[in-house]
Structure formats: structure tokens, C-alpha cells
C-alpha positions in Angstrom: 37.6 79.2 -31.5 39.1 82.5 -30.2 41.1 82.9 -27.1 40.6 86.1 -25.1 43.0 87.3 -22.4 41.4 89.1 -19.4 43.4 90.9 -16.8 41.8 91.9 -13.5 44.1 93.5 -10.9 41.6 95.1 -8.5 41.6 92.9 -5.3 37.9 93.8 -4.7 36.9 92.7 -8.2 38.8 89.5 -7.8 37.1 88.9 -4.4 33.8 89.6 -6.0 34.4 86.8 -8.6 35.3 84.4 -5.8 32.1 85.2 -3.9 30.0 85.0 -7.0 31.4 81.6 -7.8 30.7 80.4 -4.3 27.1 81.6 -4.6 26.8 79.8 -8.0 28.2 76.6 -6.5 26.0 76.9 -3.4 22.9 76.9 -5.6 23.8 73.5 -7.1 21.9 70.6 -5.7 23.7 68.2 -3.5 22.4 64.8 -2.6 23.3 62.1 -0.2 24.8 60.2 -3.1 26.6 63.1 -4.7 28.2 66.1 -2.9 28.0 69.4 -4.7 31.7 69.2 -5.5 30.9 66.3 -7.8 28.0 68.0 -9.6 28.8 68.3 -13.3 28.2 72.0 -13.2 30.4 72.7 -10.2 33.1 75.3 -10.9 36.2 74.7 -8.9 38.2 77.8 -9.9 37.6 81.5 -10.5 39.0 81.0 -14.0 36.4 78.4 -14.7 33.7 80.7 -13.3 34.8 83.6 -15.5 34.8 81.3 -18.5 31.3 80.2 -17.7 30.0 83.8 -17.3 31.6 84.9 -20.5 30.3 81.9 -22.4 26.8 82.7 -21.1 27.2 86.3 -22.1 28.3 85.3 -25.6 25.3 83.0 -25.9 23.0 85.9 -24.9 24.6 88.2 -27.4 24.1 85.7 -30.2 20.4 85.3 -29.3 19.9 89.1 -28.9 21.5 89.9 -32.2 20.4 86.9 -34.2 23.8 85.6 -35.1 
């Protein structure tokens, strides 16, 4: 495992991450028995969303380059 540190200082970029996370969460299915906030793929923080996005990017790189 490797830990990367990411610094984002632009307020517009940070707001974009928040909006993208909200859109991601809004697409998750909610049911009468389970609100979307209890969905296993729900991302409660921007940090969790950035981790998710970067993990998916790394997965894509591995497929693309056959690693």
C-alpha cells in the first residue's frame, strides 16, 4: 500500500468535488427499507469521494497498461 497526499486549495475545485460527490450519492438507489445514506456505496465525505475516484482511476490505469 502507498499513501499519497493531495492538496487542493482552490475553492472552486473543492466545491466541484462536493457537487460531484452529491451527484454520485444521488444516483445510488434508496428504498423504503434503506435510505441512501445507509447504502454500502454511500460516500459521506469529500475525502472518501476523492479516495473512490482515485481508486477507480488506478484500476483503469492497471487495465489499460496491463499491470
